Kinemage of the C-alpha trace (Angstrom):
@kinemage 1
@onewidth
@group {chain A} dominant
@subgroup {mainchain}
@vectorlist {calphas} color= white
{ca unk a 1} P 0.000 0.000 0.000
{ca unk a 2} L 1.291 3.425 -0.878
{ca unk a 3} L 1.045 5.622 2.259
{ca unk a 4} L 0.895 8.865 0.276
{ca unk a 5} L -2.231 7.677 -1.614
{ca unk a 6} L -0.474 8.449 -4.873
{ca unk a 7} L -0.422 6.037 -7.751
{ca unk a 8} L 3.000 4.480 -8.307
{ca unk a 9} L 4.878 5.801 -11.302
{ca unk a 10} L 4.611 3.686 -14.378
{ca unk a 11} L 7.509 3.066 -16.696
{ca unk a 12} L 7.460 5.198 -19.814
{ca unk a 13} L 6.300 3.519 -23.005
{ca unk a 14} L 9.081 2.091 -25.126
{ca unk a 15} L 10.451 4.379 -27.806
{ca unk a 16} L 9.703 3.683 -31.460
{ca unk a 17} L 5.917 3.394 -31.456
{ca unk a 18} L 5.707 0.763 -28.737
{ca unk a 19} L 6.771 -2.109 -31.022
{ca unk a 20} L 10.510 -2.373 -30.394
{ca unk a 21} L 10.857 -6.142 -30.575
{ca unk a 22} L 8.210 -7.400 -32.983
{ca unk a 23} L 6.858 -6.449 -36.372
{ca unk a 24} L 3.238 -5.960 -37.331
{ca unk a 25} L 3.467 -9.131 -39.412
{ca unk a 26} L 4.393 -10.979 -36.210
{ca unk a 27} L 1.802 -9.191 -34.060
{ca unk a 28} L -1.193 -9.831 -36.334
{ca unk a 29} L -1.539 -13.637 -35.949
{ca unk a 30} L -1.007 -13.361 -32.194
{ca unk a 31} L -3.604 -10.583 -31.935
{ca unk a 32} L -6.085 -12.585 -34.022
{ca unk a 33} L -5.595 -15.659 -31.822
{ca unk a 34} L -5.983 -13.513 -28.686
{ca unk a 35} L -9.218 -11.998 -30.061
{ca unk a 36} L -10.603 -15.417 -31.028
{ca unk a 37} L -9.875 -16.771 -27.554
{ca unk a 38} L -11.370 -13.740 -25.840
{ca unk a 39} L -14.490 -13.931 -28.003
{ca unk a 40} L -14.924 -17.647 -27.261
{ca unk a 41} L -14.444 -17.096 -23.532
{ca unk a 42} L -17.214 -14.476 -23.677
{ca unk a 43} L -19.636 -16.838 -25.422
{ca unk a 44} L -19.108 -15.859 -29.066
{ca unk a 45} L -18.275 -18.281 -31.873
{ca unk a 46} L -14.826 -17.425 -33.242
{ca unk a 47} L -13.626 -20.156 -35.574
{ca unk a 48} L -12.352 -18.159 -38.573
{ca unk a 49} L -15.457 -18.892 -40.669
{ca unk a 50} L -17.681 -16.497 -42.572
{ca unk a 51} L -20.451 -17.357 -40.117
{ca unk a 52} L -18.239 -16.150 -37.246
{ca unk a 53} L -18.580 -12.637 -38.689
{ca unk a 54} L -22.243 -12.737 -37.593
{ca unk a 55} L -20.946 -13.411 -34.095
{ca unk a 56} L -18.537 -10.515 -34.387
{ca unk a 57} L -21.424 -8.271 -35.429
{ca unk a 58} L -23.355 -9.501 -32.363
{ca unk a 59} L -20.303 -8.751 -30.205
{ca unk a 60} L -20.223 -5.162 -31.488
{ca unk a 61} L -23.968 -4.782 -30.921
{ca unk a 62} L -23.771 -6.084 -27.370
{ca unk a 63} L -20.427 -4.692 -26.219
{ca unk a 64} L -20.152 -1.188 -27.738
{ca unk a 65} L -22.223 0.666 -25.161
{ca unk a 66} L -21.238 2.083 -21.769
{ca unk a 67} L -19.871 -0.675 -19.569
{ca unk a 68} L -19.373 -3.007 -22.547
{ca unk a 69} L -16.090 -4.711 -23.266
{ca unk a 70} L -15.283 -2.085 -25.925
{ca unk a 71} L -15.472 0.698 -23.349
{ca unk a 72} L -12.054 -0.475 -22.069
{ca unk a 73} L -8.780 -0.860 -23.978
{ca unk a 74} L -10.578 -0.068 -27.223
{ca unk a 75} L -7.436 0.323 -29.362
{ca unk a 76} L -5.937 -3.016 -28.380
{ca unk a 77} L -9.281 -4.783 -28.777
{ca unk a 78} L -9.984 -3.245 -32.188
{ca unk a 79} L -6.504 -4.233 -33.401
{ca unk a 80} L -7.180 -7.806 -32.266
{ca unk a 81} L -10.642 -7.909 -33.837
{ca unk a 82} L -9.353 -6.401 -37.079
{ca unk a 83} L -6.566 -8.972 -37.128
{ca unk a 84} L -9.176 -11.706 -36.652
{ca unk a 85} L -11.306 -10.332 -39.527
{ca unk a 86} L -8.284 -10.183 -41.829
{ca unk a 87} L -7.070 -13.655 -40.871
{ca unk a 88} L -10.574 -15.005 -41.509
{ca unk a 89} L -10.683 -13.464 -44.992
{ca unk a 90} L -7.215 -14.842 -45.818
{ca unk a 91} L -8.203 -18.334 -44.631
{ca unk a 92} L -11.419 -18.226 -46.662
{ca unk a 93} L -10.175 -16.731 -49.930
{ca unk a 94} L -6.383 -16.607 -49.796
{ca unk a 95} L -4.335 -13.472 -49.584
{ca unk a 96} L -1.679 -11.690 -47.615
{ca unk a 97} L -1.183 -8.914 -45.101
{ca unk a 98} L 0.238 -5.559 -46.164
{ca unk a 99} L 2.035 -3.837 -43.301
{ca unk a 100} L 4.343 -0.873 -42.784
{ca unk a 101} L 6.278 -0.870 -39.531
{ca unk a 102} L 7.527 2.663 -40.213
{ca unk a 103} L 3.950 4.035 -40.230
{ca unk a 104} L 3.112 5.608 -36.831
{ca unk a 105} L -0.492 4.486 -37.446
{ca unk a 106} L 0.603 1.063 -38.671
{ca unk a 107} L -1.746 -0.877 -36.388
{ca unk a 108} L -4.727 0.957 -37.874
{ca unk a 109} L -3.495 0.922 -41.467
{ca unk a 110} L -2.763 -2.789 -41.815
{ca unk a 111} L -4.402 -4.075 -44.984
{ca unk a 112} L -5.292 -7.402 -46.530
{ca unk a 113} L -4.886 -8.075 -50.223
{ca unk a 114} L -6.916 -11.102 -51.256
{ca unk a 115} L -5.848 -13.398 -54.098
{ca unk a 116} L -8.702 -11.867 -56.127
{ca unk a 117} L -6.982 -8.466 -55.910
{ca unk a 118} L -9.502 -7.033 -53.420
{ca unk a 119} L -7.765 -4.895 -50.811
{ca unk a 120} L -9.319 -3.864 -47.496
{ca unk a 121} L -8.359 -2.450 -44.117
{ca unk a 122} L -9.867 -4.659 -41.391
{ca unk a 123} L -8.980 -2.526 -38.357
{ca unk a 124} L -10.476 0.547 -40.031
{ca unk a 125} L -13.584 -1.518 -40.814
{ca unk a 126} L -13.867 -2.622 -37.163
{ca unk a 127} L -13.506 1.001 -36.057
{ca unk a 128} L -16.372 1.954 -38.393
{ca unk a 129} L -18.475 -0.976 -37.124
{ca unk a 130} L -17.925 0.170 -33.553
{ca unk a 131} L -18.675 3.835 -34.284
{ca unk a 132} L -21.456 3.595 -36.874
{ca unk a 133} L -23.241 0.393 -35.905
{ca unk a 134} L -24.945 -2.360 -37.893
{ca unk a 135} L -24.897 -0.570 -41.251
{ca unk a 136} L -21.146 -1.319 -41.266
{ca unk a 137} L -21.751 -5.038 -40.618
{ca unk a 138} L -18.785 -7.360 -40.953
{ca unk a 139} L -20.706 -10.405 -42.167
{ca unk a 140} L -22.156 -8.574 -45.171
{ca unk a 141} L -18.801 -6.912 -45.838
{ca unk a 142} L -16.898 -10.199 -46.015
{ca unk a 143} L -19.729 -11.949 -47.866
{ca unk a 144} L -19.458 -9.320 -50.616
{ca unk a 145} L -15.786 -10.281 -51.095
{ca unk a 146} L -16.647 -13.888 -51.872
């Protein structure tokens, strides 16, 4: 217990955008796996299928309000969910991640290029889904890429 009732000092964030030891390409699969596990532990189906996008839409509907899971650590959660969306699309239709570790907004700007040539930004899409609601649904979005 701190007798002065002050919060202990926290270490400063690492220099270089907070990613000194890993690349975005390394972070994405880990973030997707973390998101899938967290979704499953909260009662949502997260098995990298197109149908799991309906569950992700339900997650956004249920968890975006005050007190919902997305009211805490939003950036980290949206990166994980976007990584999951991108990994799902790649598993369904083939493709690859496009990343730029020199971009200060690299976590937001990660993109997927599908084998069909379609390119999309899954973290940006998750941000829109969170902010704008069901009209930015993920299931319909991925279904249209089929």
